[in-house]
Structure formats: structure tokens, C-alpha cells
C-alpha positions as CSV (number, residue, x, y, z in Angstrom):
1,M,2.1,-17.8,7.5
2,N,0.9,-15.5,10.3
3,A,1.7,-15.4,13.9
4,R,-0.2,-14.0,16.9
5,F,1.8,-12.2,19.6
6,S,0.7,-10.7,22.8
7,I,2.0,-7.3,23.7
8,D,2.2,-5.9,27.2
9,S,0.5,-2.5,27.1
10,G,3.2,-1.0,29.3
11,R,5.8,-1.7,26.6
12,A,3.8,-0.7,23.6
13,G,5.6,2.6,23.3
14,N,4.4,6.0,22.1
15,A,5.1,5.7,18.4
16,Q,2.0,6.2,16.4
17,S,1.7,5.7,12.6
18,S,-0.7,7.5,10.4
19,F,-2.0,4.1,9.4
20,A,-3.0,3.2,13.0
21,D,-6.1,4.3,14.8
22,P,-5.0,5.1,18.3
23,E,-8.4,4.3,19.9
24,E,-8.6,0.9,18.1
25,D,-5.0,-0.1,18.8
26,S,-5.3,0.7,22.6
27,S,-8.3,-1.5,23.0
28,N,-6.7,-4.4,21.1
29,L,-3.1,-4.5,22.3
30,E,-3.6,-8.0,23.6
31,D,-4.7,-9.2,20.2
32,V,-2.0,-7.9,17.8
33,S,-1.3,-10.0,14.8
34,F,1.8,-9.8,12.6
35,L,2.4,-10.5,8.9
36,R,5.7,-11.5,7.6
37,L,7.0,-10.1,4.2
38,S,5.7,-13.0,2.1
39,D,2.2,-12.5,3.6
40,V,2.3,-8.7,3.0
41,K,3.4,-9.3,-0.6
42,A,0.5,-11.7,-1.0
43,V,-2.0,-9.3,0.5
44,T,-0.9,-6.2,-1.4
45,G,0.3,-7.8,-4.6
46,L,3.4,-5.6,-4.5
47,S,7.0,-6.6,-4.7
48,K,9.5,-6.2,-1.9
49,T,11.1,-3.3,-3.7
50,S,7.8,-1.6,-4.2
51,L,6.8,-2.1,-0.5
52,Y,10.1,-0.6,0.8
53,A,9.8,2.3,-1.7
54,L,6.3,3.1,-0.3
55,I,7.6,2.8,3.3
56,R,10.5,5.2,2.5
57,D,7.9,7.6,1.0
58,R,5.7,7.1,4.1
59,N,2.9,5.7,2.0
60,F,2.9,2.3,3.7
61,P,3.1,1.2,7.3
62,A,6.6,0.5,8.5
63,P,7.5,-3.0,9.8
64,V,7.9,-3.7,13.5
65,R,11.3,-5.2,14.6
66,L,10.7,-8.6,16.2
67,G,14.4,-9.5,16.7
68,P,17.8,-8.7,15.4
69,R,17.1,-10.2,11.9
70,A,13.3,-10.3,11.9
71,V,10.6,-7.8,11.0
72,A,6.8,-8.1,10.5
73,W,3.9,-5.8,9.8
74,V,0.9,-5.2,12.0
75,R,-2.0,-6.9,10.2
76,S,-4.5,-4.2,11.1
77,E,-2.3,-1.5,9.6
78,V,-1.8,-3.4,6.3
79,K,-5.5,-4.1,6.1
80,R,-6.3,-0.4,6.7
81,W,-3.8,0.6,4.0
82,A,-5.4,-1.8,1.6
83,A,-8.9,-0.5,2.4
84,N,-7.7,3.1,1.9
85,R,-6.2,2.2,-1.5
86,V,-9.5,0.7,-2.6
87,L,-11.4,3.8,-1.5
88,A,-8.9,6.1,-3.2
89,S,-9.1,4.0,-6.4
90,R,-12.9,4.1,-6.4
91,A,-13.1,7.8,-5.7
92,A,-10.6,8.8,-8.4
93,P,-12.2,9.8,-11.7
94,Y,-11.4,7.5,-14.6
95,P,-9.0,9.1,-17.0
96,Q,-10.6,10.0,-20.3
97,A,-9.2,7.9,-23.1
98,A,-7.9,9.8,-26.1
99,K,-10.3,9.3,-28.9
100,R,-8.8,8.3,-32.2
101,L,-9.8,10.3,-35.2
102,P,-10.6,8.6,-38.5
103,H,-7.9,8.9,-41.1
104,S,-10.0,11.4,-43.1
105,V,-10.2,13.8,-40.2
106,R,-6.6,13.5,-38.9
107,P,-4.5,16.7,-39.0
108,E,-2.0,16.6,-41.9
109,S,1.0,16.8,-39.5
110,A,-0.1,13.6,-37.7
111,A,-0.5,11.7,-40.9
112,A,2.9,12.9,-42.2
113,A,4.6,11.9,-38.9
114,K,3.1,8.5,-39.2
115,R,4.5,8.0,-42.7
116,L,8.0,9.1,-41.6
117,A,8.0,6.7,-38.7
């Protein structure tokens, strides 16, 4: 469930997030789209607890207050966060898996520890 809202550029405020591109946002203020929590969870695959932990650590865009008991996330900021996560994941080297040694080559201490376990 997503909703489209129009924002008056005079009331947009000066708050800028590291997830927002100021040039892109200023040109599209009339076409801002919001995502509610269920939509953000579906897009990211994260739980509510994980999302708010990332927000607290400033690793995810903060929601926008829509009313006294309603918040939503700016769709473009969530999409940008997701794209950055994909890029970071693809750029990170794969961890080297620990190679298992055959029983005949294992150090004696490892074999003894396994027998005691």
C-alpha cells in the first residue's frame, strides 16, 4: 500500500539526509511518494526491530511524520538505501571459507579436542 502526496516546496524544510540527493529532491518535490512500515519491510526484507536499529545507528533513512500517530518513509530514500546495499554487497570480497583438513593431516590437539567433546 503506497500513497502519493504533494508537498509545497516552501514547507519542505532544510533537513537533509545522507540518503537523499539534494538536487534530485528539489526537482521532484511535487512527486514525493511515501511507503508505510509494511511496505518498507517488504522492500528491505528486514523486521521492524532491525529497521529501527538501523535508523538509530543512522544507517537507514528516518521516517517522516505524517500525523500524530503516523509515519512513512520517502520511497526514493528507501530505494537509494537498497541500491547502496546491493553495491556494497557486490563490492565486498567474499570471505575465504576455512578449508577442512583430512583426518590424517589434522593437528593432534584438534583431534584430541574432538574426542573429548
